[in-house]
C-alpha positions as CSV (number, residue, x, y, z in Angstrom):
1,M,17.8,-10.6,28.7
2,K,18.0,-13.2,31.5
3,T,15.9,-11.7,34.1
4,T,16.3,-12.9,37.6
5,S,13.7,-10.8,39.2
6,Y,11.1,-8.0,38.5
7,F,10.4,-4.9,40.3
8,V,7.7,-1.9,40.6
9,W,9.5,1.0,42.1
10,I,8.5,5.0,41.3
11,K,10.9,6.0,39.3
12,L,12.3,9.8,40.4
13,N,14.3,12.4,38.2
14,P,17.8,11.4,38.3
15,S,18.9,15.0,38.1
16,I,18.0,16.1,41.3
17,L,19.9,14.1,43.2
18,V,23.8,14.8,40.7
19,D,24.9,17.7,43.5
20,L,24.3,15.1,46.1
21,F,26.2,12.5,44.5
22,V,28.7,15.3,43.2
23,D,29.3,16.1,46.6
24,I,30.0,13.1,48.4
25,F,32.7,11.8,45.7
26,S,34.1,14.9,45.6
27,Y,34.6,14.8,49.5
28,L,35.8,10.7,49.1
29,K,38.1,11.5,46.7
30,E,39.5,14.8,48.4
31,N,40.4,12.5,51.5
32,S,41.5,9.5,49.1
33,L,38.6,7.1,50.1
34,E,37.4,6.6,46.3
35,N,36.4,2.6,47.8
36,I,35.0,2.8,50.5
37,I,32.0,3.1,49.7
38,E,30.1,1.6,46.0
39,F,27.0,4.2,44.9
40,Q,23.6,3.0,43.7
41,N,23.7,4.1,39.7
42,P,21.9,7.9,40.0
43,L,20.1,7.4,36.9
44,S,18.2,4.2,38.5
45,C,17.0,6.9,41.5
46,H,13.5,5.0,42.6
47,I,11.3,3.8,45.4
48,T,10.6,0.1,44.9
49,L,7.1,-0.6,45.6
50,Y,7.2,-4.5,45.4
51,Y,9.1,-7.4,44.2
52,F,8.3,-10.1,41.8
53,S,10.0,-13.5,41.2
54,N,11.6,-13.9,37.2
55,K,8.4,-16.5,36.7
56,I,5.7,-13.5,36.8
57,N,3.6,-12.5,34.4
58,E,5.3,-8.8,32.6
59,N,2.1,-8.2,30.6
60,L,-0.2,-9.2,33.4
61,L,2.5,-7.0,35.7
62,K,2.2,-3.8,32.8
63,D,-1.7,-3.6,32.7
64,D,-1.7,-3.2,36.6
65,I,0.7,-0.6,36.6
66,Q,-0.9,1.3,33.3
67,S,-3.9,2.5,35.9
68,L,-1.7,3.3,38.7
69,F,-0.6,7.0,39.6
70,F,1.8,8.8,42.0
71,D,1.4,12.3,41.9
72,D,2.5,13.1,44.9
73,K,5.5,15.5,45.9
74,I,8.1,13.1,47.4
75,K,10.5,15.6,49.8
76,I,13.2,13.7,51.5
77,T,13.0,14.1,55.2
78,W,16.3,12.2,56.8
79,Y,19.4,9.1,55.7
80,K,19.3,6.0,57.9
81,Y,21.2,2.1,57.9
82,F,20.1,-1.1,56.6
83,Y,21.9,-3.8,57.8
84,R,22.5,-6.6,55.4
85,E,23.8,-9.6,55.5
86,E,27.1,-9.7,57.6
87,K,29.3,-6.1,58.0
88,E,27.0,-5.0,54.9
89,F,25.7,-1.8,55.5
90,I,23.2,0.7,53.3
91,C,23.2,4.1,53.7
92,Y,19.9,5.4,51.9
93,L,17.4,8.3,52.0
94,S,13.8,8.1,54.1
95,P,10.9,10.0,52.1
96,E,8.1,12.0,54.0
97,E,5.5,9.7,55.6
98,N,2.6,9.5,53.1
99,E,0.5,6.2,52.9
100,N,0.0,6.1,49.3
101,F,3.6,4.0,49.4
102,Y,1.5,1.8,51.8
103,K,-1.4,1.5,49.8
104,L,0.9,0.3,46.9
105,N,2.6,-2.1,48.2
106,K,-0.2,-4.0,49.5
107,F,-1.8,-3.5,46.2
108,F,0.7,-5.3,44.9
109,S,0.9,-8.0,47.7
110,D,-2.7,-8.7,48.1
111,K,-2.8,-9.1,44.1
112,F,0.3,-11.5,43.3
113,Q,1.6,-12.6,47.0
114,E,5.3,-12.7,46.1
115,K,6.2,-14.4,49.4
116,E,9.0,-16.6,48.5
117,V,10.8,-13.5,47.0
118,F,13.2,-13.1,50.1
119,E,12.3,-8.8,50.3
120,N,8.7,-9.2,50.4
121,S,9.3,-11.0,53.5
122,L,10.6,-8.3,54.7
123,D,8.3,-4.9,56.1
124,F,8.2,-2.8,53.9
125,V,10.3,0.4,54.7
126,P,10.0,3.2,50.9
127,H,13.9,4.9,51.1
128,I,16.1,5.6,48.1
129,T,19.3,3.4,48.3
130,L,22.5,6.0,48.3
131,F,25.2,3.7,48.7
132,K,26.6,0.8,50.4
133,I,29.2,0.7,52.6
134,K,32.6,-1.1,51.6
135,D,34.9,-0.5,54.5
136,Y,32.8,0.1,57.4
137,W,35.8,1.0,59.5
138,R,36.9,3.9,58.0
139,F,33.6,4.9,56.4
140,L,33.5,5.8,60.6
141,E,35.7,8.1,60.5
142,H,33.8,10.5,58.1
143,K,30.3,9.7,58.8
144,K,30.2,13.0,60.5
145,N,31.1,14.8,57.1
146,I,29.5,12.3,54.5
147,E,26.3,13.0,57.1
148,S,26.4,17.1,56.9
149,I,26.5,16.7,52.8
150,I,23.3,14.3,53.0
151,N,21.7,16.7,55.2
152,N,22.4,20.3,53.9
153,K,20.6,19.1,50.1
154,K,17.1,20.0,50.4
155,L,15.7,17.1,48.0
156,I,12.3,16.8,46.5
157,F,11.1,14.9,43.9
158,K,7.9,16.2,41.5
159,D,6.5,14.1,38.8
160,N,6.7,10.7,39.5
161,K,5.8,7.3,37.5
162,I,5.2,3.8,38.4
163,K,7.7,2.3,36.4
164,L,8.1,-2.2,35.9
165,Y,11.8,-3.0,35.6
166,A,12.8,-6.3,34.8
167,V,16.3,-7.1,37.1
168,N,19.4,-9.2,36.2
169,S,21.1,-9.5,39.9
170,N,23.7,-11.7,38.5
171,L,26.0,-8.7,37.7
172,V,27.6,-5.7,39.3
173,P,26.0,-3.3,39.1
174,E,22.5,-5.5,38.5
175,I,21.4,-4.7,34.8
176,Q,18.2,-2.9,35.3
177,V,15.7,-2.3,32.3
178,E,12.7,-0.7,32.6
179,L,9.4,-3.0,30.4
């Protein structure tokens, strides 16, 4: 695969999110709103710990990752929004505060110092991307209802694994392959 970047992330059990995705999708369909958001692929449910350029040594990363664990439960406490680029908003799930997210991010940052990767220049925010808002004004009309669906779910992830993925971001949706 032609790789544009690599990510180290905490792989989460996608079955935990299935009902949430189905409920939001059903609401959108019932209201003829299928095109106002673009869902994240629920099968690639994760919390990104660190980003790497496509020049990084895969084998070196694999060795480091095999020695790392994240056996804490991850409880989702809230949803929030990122603003990216002009008129692009991302809805994400926010996990309960856990210093291990930050320790792992710092471990990779100190060891690899991939500062040329734009995402690494931003403040680290542990999150699970839920969807991208494509039609902001129509979304606002239904925001409370969609947020109510999110709020009604109790999401707790267990048995989480730290994984390395190769990514090709030139395609939509991007291709993510576990290494």
